[in-house]
VEXFINU-959396 format. One record per residue (C-alpha): x negated, y negated, z. Coordinates in steps of 0.05 Angstrom, whole numbers, plus 32768, in hexadecimal, padded with zeros to 4 digits. Example, Ala and Ser with C-alpha at 12.3 -4.5 7.8 and 13.67 -1.06 7.14 Angstrom:
2
     u     v     w
  7F0A  805A  809C
  7EEF  8015  808F
// end
This chain:
351
     u     v     w
  7F38  7F5E  7FA0
  7F62  7F20  7FA9
  7F99  7EFE  7F82
  7F9C  7EB3  7F89
  7F77  7EB7  7FCB
  7FA2  7EF0  7FE7
  7F73  7F2A  7FF8
  7F8E  7F6F  7FEA
  7F73  7FA6  8017
  7F87  7FE0  8043
  7F80  7FB5  8082
  7FB3  7F82  8068
  7FFD  7F85  805C
  8010  7FA1  8018
  8012  7F71  7FDE
  805A  7F76  7FC4
  806C  7F64  7F7C
  80B5  7F59  7F6A
  80B8  7F71  7F22
  80E9  7F45  7EFD
  80D3  7F66  7EBC
  810D  7F61  7E8B
  8143  7F5F  7EC0
  814F  7F17  7EAC
  8173  7F34  7E6F
  8155  7EFD  7E43
  8170  7EC5  7E6F
  8140  7E92  7E8D
  8176  7E7E  7EBF
  817A  7EC6  7ED7
  812E  7ECA  7EDA
  812D  7E8B  7F06
  8162  7EAA  7F33
  8138  7EE9  7F39
  80FC  7EC0  7F4E
  8125  7E9F  7F85
  8140  7EE3  7F9B
  80F9  7EFF  7F9D
  80E2  7EC5  7FC9
  811B  7ED5  7FFA
  8107  7F1E  7FFF
  80C0  7F0F  8019
  809C  7F28  7FDB
  8057  7F0D  7FCB
  805E  7F07  7F7F
  808D  7F0D  7F44
  807A  7F2F  7F03
  8093  7F21  7EBD
  8089  7F45  7E7B
  8070  7F1F  7E3E
  807C  7F41  7DFC
  8094  7F37  7DB5
  80C1  7F6B  7D96
  809F  7F5E  7D52
  805A  7F6A  7D6F
  806A  7FA4  7D9D
  809A  7FD2  7D79
  80A8  7FED  7D34
  80F0  7FE7  7D1C
  8112  802A  7D24
  80E7  803F  7D5F
  810C  806E  7D8E
  8128  805B  7DD2
  8110  807E  7E11
  8145  80AB  7E2F
  8150  807D  7E6B
  815C  8043  7E3C
  8195  8069  7E1A
  81B3  8075  7E5E
  81B2  8029  7E67
  81E0  8025  7E29
  81AA  800B  7DFC
  81B1  801F  7DB2
  8175  8002  7D8E
  812F  7FFA  7DAC
  811A  7FBF  7D81
  815B  7F9A  7D8D
  8154  7FA6  7DD7
  810F  7F87  7DDA
  8124  7F4D  7DAF
  815E  7F3F  7DDF
  812F  7F41  7E1C
  80F7  7F14  7E01
  80E7  7ED3  7E24
  80BC  7E9E  7E01
  807D  7E82  7E20
  80A3  7E41  7E30
  80D3  7E68  7E5C
  809A  7E8D  7E7C
  807A  7E4A  7E8E
  80B8  7E35  7EB3
  80BC  7E77  7ED8
  8073  7E74  7EEE
  807C  7E2D  7F08
  80BB  7E42  7F2D
  8097  7E7D  7F4C
  805D  7E51  7F64
  808F  7E1E  7F7F
  80AC  7E57  7FAA
  8067  7E6D  7FC3
  8067  7EAB  7F98
  802F  7EC3  7F6C
  8040  7ECC  7F22
  8027  7F0A  7EFE
  8033  7F1F  7EB6
  8030  7F5F  7E8F
  8019  7F51  7E48
  8029  7F86  7E14
  8003  7F6F  7DD5
  7FBC  7F57  7DCA
  7FD6  7F20  7D9D
  7FFC  7F02  7DD8
  7FC2  7EFF  7E09
  7FA9  7EBA  7DF3
  7FEF  7E9D  7DF9
  7FFB  7EBD  7E3D
  7FB8  7EA3  7E56
  7FCF  7E5B  7E4D
  7FFB  7E63  7E8B
  7FE1  7E64  7ED3
  7FF1  7EAE  7EE0
  7FD1  7EC6  7F21
  7FC4  7F0B  7F04
  7FD0  7F34  7EC5
  7FE9  7F7B  7EC0
  7FED  7FB2  7E8D
  8028  7FE1  7E87
  801D  802B  7E91
  801F  803E  7E47
  7FE6  800E  7E39
  7FB2  8032  7E63
  7F9A  804E  7E20
  7F9B  8009  7DFE
  7F52  7FF4  7E05
  7F58  7FB5  7DDA
  7F8F  7F9B  7E07
  7F6A  7FAE  7E46
  7F2C  7F8B  7E2B
  7F52  7F4C  7E19
  7F72  7F47  7E5E
  7F32  7F59  7E83
  7F0C  7F23  7E5D
  7F3A  7EEE  7E7A
  7F16  7EF7  7EBD
  7F56  7EF5  7EE5
  7F6D  7F2F  7F12
  7F85  7F6A  7EEA
  7FB6  7FA0  7F02
  7FBA  7FE0  7ED9
  7FF5  8010  7EDF
  7FE9  805B  7ED4
  802E  807A  7EC8
  802F  80B8  7E9B
  7FE3  80B7  7E97
  7FB6  80F2  7EA4
  7F7F  80EF  7ED8
  7F4D  80EF  7E9E
  7F6E  80B3  7E7D
  7F6F  808D  7EBF
  7F26  809D  7ECD
  7F12  8088  7E86
  7F34  8045  7E8D
  7F19  8038  7ED3
  7ED1  8048  7EC1
  7ED5  801A  7E84
  7EFA  7FE2  7EA6
  7ED0  7FE2  7EE5
  7E94  7FD0  7EBC
  7EB4  7F90  7EA1
  7EE9  7F7C  7ED4
  7EDC  7F79  7F1E
  7F20  7F5E  7F33
  7F45  7F9E  7F24
  7F7E  7FC5  7F45
  7FA3  8003  7F2E
  7FEA  8019  7F3B
  8002  8061  7F3E
  8044  8064  7F19
  8077  8097  7F03
  8091  8084  7EBE
  80DA  8096  7EC8
  8114  8066  7ED4
  812B  8074  7F09
  80FC  80A6  7F2A
  811D  80DC  7F53
  8101  80E0  7F9A
  80E2  8124  7F8F
  80BB  8107  7F54
  809F  80CA  7F78
  805B  80ED  7F7C
  8041  80C1  7FB4
  8009  80F2  7FC3
  7FE6  80DB  7F84
  7FD8  8097  7FA3
  7FA1  80B7  7FCD
  7F87  80DB  7F90
  7F80  8099  7F6B
  7F5E  807C  7FA8
  7F29  80B1  7FA4
  7F1B  809C  7F5B
  7F18  8051  7F67
  7EFA  8024  7F9C
  7F2A  7FEA  7F90
  7F72  7FDF  7FA3
  7FA3  8018  7F92
  7FED  800C  7F92
  8030  8029  7F7D
  805F  8012  7F47
  80A0  802B  7F63
  80DA  8041  7F36
  8102  8065  7F6B
  8142  8046  7F86
  8132  8050  7FCF
  8120  8019  8000
  80F0  8047  8027
  80C3  805A  7FED
  8096  801E  7FF5
  808A  802C  803E
  8078  8074  802E
  8049  805C  7FF7
  8026  802E  8029
  801E  8068  8058
  7FFA  808F  8022
  7FCA  8056  8013
  7FED  8025  7FE4
  7FD6  7FDD  7FEC
  8002  7FC1  7FB3
  804B  7FD0  7FA7
  8070  7FBE  7F68
  80BC  7FC5  7F67
  80F1  7FAF  7F36
  8121  7F79  7F4F
  8166  7F6E  7F31
  81A3  7F45  7F40
  81D0  7F7F  7F2B
  81BC  7FC8  7F26
  81F7  7FD6  7EF9
  81E8  7FA0  7EC6
  81DA  7FB2  7E7D
  818F  7FBA  7E72
  8159  7FEF  7E74
  813C  7FE3  7EBA
  8176  7FCD  7EE6
  8187  8014  7EFD
  813F  801F  7F17
  813F  7FDD  7F3D
  8155  7FC3  7F81
  8184  7F89  7F8D
  816C  7F51  7FBB
  8187  7F6B  7FFD
  816A  7FB1  7FF8
  812B  7F93  7FD9
  8122  7F6A  8018
  8129  7FAA  8041
  80F5  7FCA  8013
  80C4  7F92  8022
  80D2  7F94  806D
  80CA  7FE0  8071
  8089  7FDE  804A
  806B  7FA9  8077
  8083  7FCF  80B5
  8061  800E  809A
  8020  7FE8  8095
  8026  7FCF  80DC
  8035  8016  80F4
  7FF6  8031  80D2
  7FCA  8007  80FF
  7F7E  800D  80FF
  7F5E  803F  80CF
  7F32  805B  8106
  7F47  8081  8145
  7F43  8052  8181
  7F66  8043  81C2
  7F97  800A  81B8
  7FAA  7FD9  81F0
  7FF1  7FF6  81F4
  7FD3  8039  8209
  7FA6  8022  8241
  7FD9  8025  8279
  7FEE  806C  8269
  7FA5  8080  8260
  7F94  8067  82A5
  7FCD  8086  82CB
  7FD8  80C8  82A6
  7F91  80E2  829E
  7F78  810F  82D5
  7F3A  8106  8300
  7F10  8137  8327
  7F25  8135  8371
  7F15  815D  83B0
  7F44  8199  83B7
  7F32  819F  8401
  7F03  817F  8433
  7EBC  8180  8416
  7E86  8175  844A
  7E49  814C  843A
  7E0A  8171  8426
  7E2B  81B2  840E
  7E28  81C4  83C4
  7E6C  81BB  83A3
  7E90  81F9  838B
  7EC9  8201  8359
  7EFA  820D  8393
  7EE8  81C9  83AF
  7F05  81A5  8373
  7F46  8199  834F
  7F62  8167  831D
  7F97  8132  8329
  7FB2  80F1  830C
  7FA2  80B8  8306
  7F64  80AF  82DD
  7F2C  8082  82F0
  7F00  80B6  8311
  7ED4  80EA  82F1
  7EF4  810F  82B7
  7F03  8159  82BC
  7ED3  815F  8281
  7E9A  8153  82B3
  7EAC  818E  82E0
  7E70  81B9  82CF
  7E41  817E  82DB
  7E5B  8175  8322
  7E5A  81BD  833B
  7E1E  81CD  8366
  7E12  8185  837A
  7E19  8170  83C3
  7E3C  8132  83DE
  7E1C  80FA  8404
  7E5D  80F2  842C
  7E96  811F  8441
  7ED6  811B  8416
  7F1D  8128  842A
  7F4F  814D  83FE
  7F66  8122  83C3
  7F29  80F5  83C4
  7F09  80E2  8382
  7EC5  80FF  8374
  7E95  80C7  8362
  7E50  80CC  8343
  7E35  809F  837A
  7E47  80D5  83AE
  7E20  810D  838B
  7DDA  8124  839C
  7DB3  815C  837C
  7DB5  8198  83AA
  7D77  81C4  83B3
  7DA0  8200  839D
  7DB3  81DE  835A
  7D6C  81C5  834F
  7D50  820B  835A
  7D81  8227  8328
// end
């Protein structure tokens, strides 16, 4: 899969999304400032949320517990306060592209998909609760642009159902493991499930991170995440539902750096000798050498041989293949045994 020409795969650095979400608090100026902050952290993309309170929520709908902790009192009023119109979204997308950032949007209602599609978003996304919303998934998949699906609070069966159905109609698809809590306690990060999702899906698997730790992204990369999504805020103590589960710009930059370092530390996915190992390999491996003077023509016995550094001669692994052979020349103690010096002795041939 690629987003705007940026390929996403295990052999590449993680694709890191700075989730602005609703941390703009309904202010386009704050959204623009968050885009600029994201660019300075080294993120690859910013993500917005496009919704209408009237379309998304019934009046009188309850708040989630974490939203009450954020001093919210009314769910509908909260969403109304955090809405941004499509004109504001257009400015934010342009600003992101001007700062070499991809722009991604989560759309929450099928009715808004045609409006959202008028802007040059580089990818679309669905929020975790909408993994059961087939009409919305269909509307976004039909756009033909990359689609990222979050899986928080979903069962394995719900994820499998969505993946099987989506894979048949959308080939530019990625999924994110997510824990739907704000913030997520470290012991509930559930990073091990990233590999489980990878076994269910051949495409990119990532992690939507709601912890407050800078190291979580690096740990997610180590378990197979190729995409990281993390909330960015200008002030973790601001009034709003997501600020407390976000990182401010300086720790967010650390988050990005640690995640990219983790990928570099993973190295190749196959076991191989790297250039940095070759010197130690050469000098610290042992070779088969003469333990005493070995005359030419006599079959070699175990007492004739020992093992010493450096490498470069015959490996100790070959000991049994050498015993019983004779030498074409006499060797002094400490001399390397070489295949060119060996001849088949009559005694070994007869055996």
